[in-house]
C-alpha positions as CSV (number, residue, x, y, z in Angstrom):
1,M,-6.1,-30.8,11.3
2,S,-9.4,-31.8,9.7
3,G,-10.1,-30.5,6.1
4,S,-12.7,-28.0,7.8
5,E,-10.2,-26.3,9.8
6,M,-7.4,-23.9,9.4
7,T,-4.6,-22.3,11.6
8,A,-4.6,-18.2,12.2
9,A,-2.2,-16.0,14.0
10,V,-4.6,-14.1,16.3
11,V,-3.9,-11.3,18.5
12,N,-6.0,-11.2,21.5
13,E,-5.4,-7.6,22.9
14,A,-3.5,-4.4,21.9
15,N,0.1,-4.9,22.1
16,G,-0.4,-8.6,22.5
17,P,1.6,-11.4,21.1
18,F,0.5,-13.5,18.2
19,A,-1.1,-16.8,19.0
20,L,-1.5,-19.7,16.8
21,V,-5.0,-21.0,16.8
22,R,-6.9,-23.6,15.2
23,M,-10.5,-22.6,14.0
24,P,-13.3,-23.3,11.4
25,R,-12.1,-22.6,7.8
26,P,-14.3,-19.9,6.4
27,V,-16.9,-20.5,3.7
28,A,-17.3,-18.4,0.6
29,P,-20.8,-16.5,0.8
30,P,-22.3,-15.0,-2.2
31,G,-20.1,-12.4,-3.8
32,E,-16.8,-13.6,-2.1
33,V,-14.3,-16.4,-2.8
34,L,-12.4,-18.6,-0.5
35,V,-8.7,-18.2,-1.1
36,R,-5.8,-20.2,0.1
37,I,-3.3,-17.7,1.1
38,H,0.4,-18.2,0.2
39,A,1.7,-15.0,1.3
40,S,0.8,-11.9,3.3
41,G,2.3,-8.4,3.2
42,V,2.9,-6.5,6.4
43,N,2.1,-2.7,6.4
44,P,2.9,-0.2,8.8
45,L,-1.2,0.0,9.7
46,D,-0.7,-3.6,10.4
47,T,1.6,-2.8,13.3
48,K,-0.6,0.3,14.3
49,I,-3.6,-2.0,14.5
50,R,-2.1,-4.4,16.7
51,A,-0.7,-1.7,19.1
52,G,-4.4,-0.6,19.6
53,A,-3.2,2.9,17.9
54,A,-5.2,3.0,14.7
55,A,-8.9,3.9,15.5
56,H,-9.6,4.7,12.1
57,A,-9.3,1.1,10.9
58,K,-12.0,0.1,13.3
59,H,-10.7,-3.3,13.9
60,E,-11.6,-5.0,17.2
61,F,-9.6,-7.5,19.5
62,P,-9.3,-10.6,19.3
63,A,-7.9,-9.8,15.6
64,I,-6.5,-11.8,12.7
65,L,-4.4,-8.8,11.1
66,G,-3.3,-8.7,7.5
67,I,-4.4,-6.3,5.0
68,D,-2.4,-7.6,1.9
69,L,-2.8,-11.4,0.2
70,A,-1.6,-13.2,-2.7
71,G,-2.9,-16.8,-2.8
72,S,-5.1,-19.2,-5.0
73,I,-9.2,-19.7,-5.1
74,V,-10.4,-22.8,-3.7
75,A,-14.2,-22.2,-3.7
76,I,-16.3,-19.6,-5.1
77,G,-19.5,-18.2,-3.9
78,D,-22.8,-17.6,-5.7
79,G,-22.9,-14.5,-8.2
80,V,-19.1,-14.3,-8.5
81,T,-18.1,-14.1,-12.2
82,G,-14.5,-13.7,-13.7
83,F,-12.7,-16.0,-11.3
84,A,-12.4,-20.0,-11.3
85,V,-11.1,-22.5,-8.5
86,G,-7.4,-22.7,-9.1
87,D,-7.0,-19.0,-10.0
88,E,-4.0,-17.0,-8.4
89,V,-5.1,-13.7,-7.0
90,F,-4.0,-11.0,-4.9
91,G,-5.6,-8.0,-3.2
92,M,-6.2,-5.9,-0.3
93,T,-8.9,-7.6,1.4
94,G,-9.1,-7.4,5.1
95,G,-7.4,-6.7,8.6
96,V,-9.5,-3.5,8.9
97,G,-13.4,-3.0,9.9
98,S,-13.3,-6.4,11.7
99,I,-12.9,-8.2,8.5
100,Q,-10.6,-11.2,8.9
101,G,-7.1,-10.3,7.6
102,S,-4.5,-12.6,5.6
103,L,-2.4,-14.2,8.9
104,A,-4.3,-17.1,8.2
105,E,-4.4,-20.2,6.1
106,Y,-7.5,-19.4,4.1
107,A,-9.9,-16.3,4.0
108,A,-13.4,-15.4,2.2
109,V,-12.7,-12.5,0.6
110,D,-14.8,-9.9,-1.4
111,A,-14.3,-10.8,-5.4
112,R,-14.4,-7.2,-6.0
113,L,-11.3,-6.8,-4.2
114,I,-8.9,-9.0,-6.0
115,A,-7.3,-9.2,-9.4
116,A,-5.4,-12.1,-11.1
117,K,-1.9,-12.2,-9.9
118,P,0.6,-11.1,-12.4
119,A,2.2,-14.2,-13.9
120,N,5.8,-12.8,-13.5
121,L,5.7,-12.2,-9.8
122,S,6.0,-14.8,-6.9
123,M,3.2,-14.9,-4.4
124,R,5.7,-13.1,-2.0
125,Q,6.5,-10.3,-4.7
126,A,2.4,-10.0,-5.1
127,A,1.8,-9.7,-1.6
128,A,4.0,-6.7,-1.4
129,L,2.0,-4.6,-3.7
130,P,-2.0,-4.3,-3.3
131,L,-1.9,-1.6,-0.6
132,A,0.8,0.5,-1.9
133,V,-0.2,0.3,-5.3
134,I,-3.9,1.4,-4.6
135,T,-2.5,4.1,-2.4
136,A,-0.3,5.5,-5.2
137,W,-2.9,5.0,-7.7
138,E,-5.7,6.6,-5.8
139,G,-3.2,9.6,-5.4
140,L,-1.6,10.2,-8.9
141,V,-4.2,9.0,-10.8
142,D,-7.6,9.3,-9.4
143,R,-7.1,12.6,-7.4
144,A,-4.0,14.7,-9.1
145,R,-4.9,13.1,-12.8
146,I,-1.3,12.5,-13.7
147,G,-0.1,13.1,-17.4
148,A,2.9,12.9,-19.6
149,G,5.5,15.7,-19.3
150,Q,4.7,16.7,-15.8
151,Q,7.1,17.0,-13.2
152,V,6.3,15.2,-10.0
153,L,7.7,15.2,-6.5
154,V,7.3,12.1,-4.5
155,Q,8.0,12.8,-0.8
156,G,9.6,9.6,0.8
157,G,10.3,7.9,-2.5
158,A,12.1,5.0,-0.7
159,G,9.1,3.8,1.3
160,G,6.5,1.2,0.7
161,V,4.0,3.7,-1.2
162,G,6.8,6.1,-2.4
163,H,8.9,3.4,-4.4
164,V,5.6,2.6,-6.1
165,A,4.6,6.2,-6.7
166,I,7.7,6.9,-8.7
167,Q,7.2,3.8,-10.9
168,L,3.7,4.7,-11.5
169,A,4.2,8.3,-12.4
170,R,7.3,7.2,-14.7
171,A,4.7,5.0,-16.3
172,Y,2.5,7.6,-17.2
173,G,5.2,9.8,-18.6
174,A,6.2,12.2,-15.6
175,Q,9.5,13.3,-14.8
176,V,10.0,12.2,-11.2
177,F,11.9,13.5,-8.7
178,A,11.7,12.0,-5.0
179,T,13.0,13.0,-1.3
180,G,14.5,10.7,1.0
181,T,17.9,10.7,3.2
182,A,21.2,10.2,1.6
183,G,21.0,6.6,2.4
184,D,17.9,6.4,0.3
185,G,19.5,7.8,-3.0
186,D,20.5,4.5,-4.5
187,I,16.9,3.0,-3.9
188,I,15.3,6.1,-5.6
189,T,17.5,6.4,-8.3
190,G,17.2,2.5,-9.1
191,F,13.5,3.2,-9.5
192,G,14.2,6.2,-12.0
193,A,13.8,9.2,-10.0
194,T,16.0,12.0,-9.3
195,A,17.0,11.7,-5.8
196,I,16.6,14.7,-3.1
197,D,18.5,14.6,0.1
198,F,15.8,16.6,2.2
199,Q,18.0,16.5,5.2
200,S,20.9,18.6,3.5
201,E,19.0,20.9,1.2
202,E,16.1,23.3,1.9
203,V,12.6,22.9,0.0
204,A,13.1,26.4,-1.4
205,D,16.7,25.3,-2.7
206,Y,15.9,22.1,-4.5
207,V,12.9,23.8,-5.9
208,A,15.1,26.5,-7.5
209,R,17.6,24.1,-8.8
210,L,15.6,21.3,-10.1
211,T,12.2,23.3,-11.4
212,A,13.9,27.0,-12.0
213,G,12.1,28.3,-8.9
214,E,8.6,27.0,-10.5
215,G,7.8,24.1,-8.3
216,F,6.4,20.8,-9.4
217,D,3.2,20.0,-10.8
218,I,2.2,17.4,-8.6
219,V,3.6,16.6,-5.1
220,Y,2.5,13.2,-3.6
221,D,3.2,13.3,0.4
222,T,3.6,9.9,1.8
223,V,5.1,10.9,4.8
224,G,2.8,13.4,6.4
225,G,3.4,16.0,9.3
226,A,6.3,18.8,8.4
227,T,6.5,16.8,4.9
228,L,3.2,17.8,4.1
229,D,4.0,21.6,5.1
230,A,7.2,21.4,2.8
231,S,5.0,19.8,0.0
232,F,2.6,23.0,-0.3
233,V,5.9,25.3,-0.4
234,A,7.5,22.8,-3.3
235,V,4.2,22.6,-5.6
236,R,4.1,25.1,-8.5
237,R,1.4,27.6,-9.1
238,F,-1.9,26.0,-10.0
239,G,-0.2,22.5,-9.2
240,H,-1.6,19.8,-7.1
241,V,-0.6,18.3,-3.7
242,V,-1.6,14.7,-2.6
243,S,-1.3,13.2,0.7
244,A,-1.9,9.7,2.2
245,L,-1.3,11.1,5.6
246,G,-2.9,14.5,5.9
247,W,-4.2,13.9,9.4
248,G,-2.7,17.0,11.0
249,L,-3.2,20.6,11.2
250,H,-1.6,22.5,8.4
251,A,-1.7,26.2,7.2
252,L,-3.2,26.2,3.8
253,A,-1.6,29.7,3.2
254,P,1.4,28.3,0.8
255,L,-0.9,26.4,-1.1
256,S,-3.8,28.9,-1.6
257,F,-1.4,31.8,-2.5
258,K,-0.3,29.6,-5.6
259,G,-4.0,28.8,-6.5
260,G,-3.2,25.3,-5.8
261,T,-5.2,22.4,-4.9
262,Y,-5.2,19.4,-2.4
263,S,-6.7,16.0,-2.1
264,G,-6.5,13.3,0.6
265,V,-6.2,9.7,0.1
266,F,-8.0,7.1,2.6
267,T,-7.1,3.8,1.0
268,L,-9.3,1.8,3.7
269,L,-12.7,3.4,2.6
270,P,-14.0,0.9,0.4
271,L,-13.0,-2.0,3.0
272,L,-14.6,0.2,5.7
273,T,-17.9,1.1,4.1
274,G,-18.1,-1.4,1.2
275,I,-18.7,1.4,-1.3
276,D,-16.8,1.3,-4.7
277,R,-15.0,-1.6,-3.7
278,E,-14.8,-2.6,-7.5
279,H,-12.6,0.2,-8.0
280,H,-10.0,-1.7,-6.0
281,G,-10.1,-4.5,-8.5
282,E,-10.0,-2.1,-11.3
283,I,-6.8,-0.7,-9.8
284,L,-5.0,-4.0,-9.1
285,R,-5.7,-5.1,-12.7
286,A,-4.2,-2.2,-14.3
287,A,-1.2,-2.4,-11.9
288,A,-0.8,-6.4,-13.3
289,A,-0.8,-4.9,-16.7
290,L,2.2,-2.5,-15.5
291,V,3.8,-5.4,-13.8
292,Q,3.5,-7.6,-16.8
293,A,5.1,-5.0,-19.0
294,G,8.0,-4.4,-16.6
295,K,7.2,-0.9,-15.6
296,L,6.2,-1.7,-12.1
297,T,8.3,-4.1,-9.6
298,P,7.7,-4.6,-5.9
299,R,10.6,-4.3,-3.5
300,P,10.2,-7.2,-0.7
301,D,12.3,-7.6,2.1
302,P,14.5,-10.8,1.5
303,R,14.0,-12.1,5.2
304,T,11.5,-14.7,5.4
305,F,8.7,-15.0,8.0
306,S,5.9,-17.8,8.9
307,L,2.6,-17.5,10.9
308,S,4.7,-18.6,13.8
309,T,7.1,-15.8,13.4
310,A,4.6,-12.8,12.7
311,G,5.6,-11.1,15.8
312,E,9.3,-11.2,14.3
313,A,8.1,-9.7,11.2
314,H,6.4,-6.7,12.9
315,A,9.4,-6.4,14.7
316,V,11.5,-5.9,11.8
317,L,9.0,-3.3,10.4
318,T,8.5,-1.3,13.7
319,S,12.6,-1.2,14.1
320,G,12.9,0.4,11.0
321,R,15.3,-2.2,9.8
322,A,13.2,-3.5,6.7
323,A,14.8,-3.6,3.5
324,G,11.8,-3.4,1.7
325,K,8.1,-4.5,2.0
326,V,8.0,-7.2,4.8
327,V,6.0,-10.4,3.8
328,I,4.9,-13.5,5.8
329,D,4.7,-16.6,3.9
330,I,1.8,-18.6,5.0
331,M,2.2,-21.7,2.7
């Protein structure tokens, strides 16, 4: 393969297979850097886009999927400051809005969207973080204004966003509780939260048991649907509910009668609109500092995949068999 080409995994149609394609290597236009991709994190959204079931992501076929990446900078476009060739970086950089994703050997990415990779993480570990930590941060820090001493409930604490939200809330000094199945208990407690088996205990019962009936100061819903409705019940008077999946129809009365507030999180907005992309880089820099301080640890699935087995990686995620964030090794 010549030095001006690369290999990418391309999906040509909804529900289609991945095909390895040789194509021209991108160049870094002004404001962007060219990244040699070492690892690509697989998110549920990636599988939905591939299935043609994520119109909100606005990604057309043929498509190079992959929202998260970790890699090293090999070229820098005009006007970019703060980065140098050879820097190891991570970020949530594409795979939506018809922006090239990370299932390729190289990608030209907006420098505002990336940050220096924490030195104590491997490329695989770093690729497991961007979307999850940005989503958790926007909910807890930007929307709910989390503070020390608060009681925080994370709905879906063993999930990709949930386990990061637990760690972020604890880093801010909150007392954290998280829902999951009985089988999720060890994962949740391992990250420092009190586990709640939502399948065996009603909302009103665990609110009474854990908060003397007052409710939680902040409830972060990472599940959606009926879990968001349960969150309105679980929050305290004047508390705040945040959801990363608040897309359905919901009755607000349980929240309104408490004088509570609600915020939605739509992490794709900067990628889709180009607005406020700098904030994603800021979040990643802050998250990297937490990683370096030992307060934030990703949970990648131990299985390894490559560009040629990207379909198997998607299958593991959609089957529910993933034991953490699925990551595809590119190099």
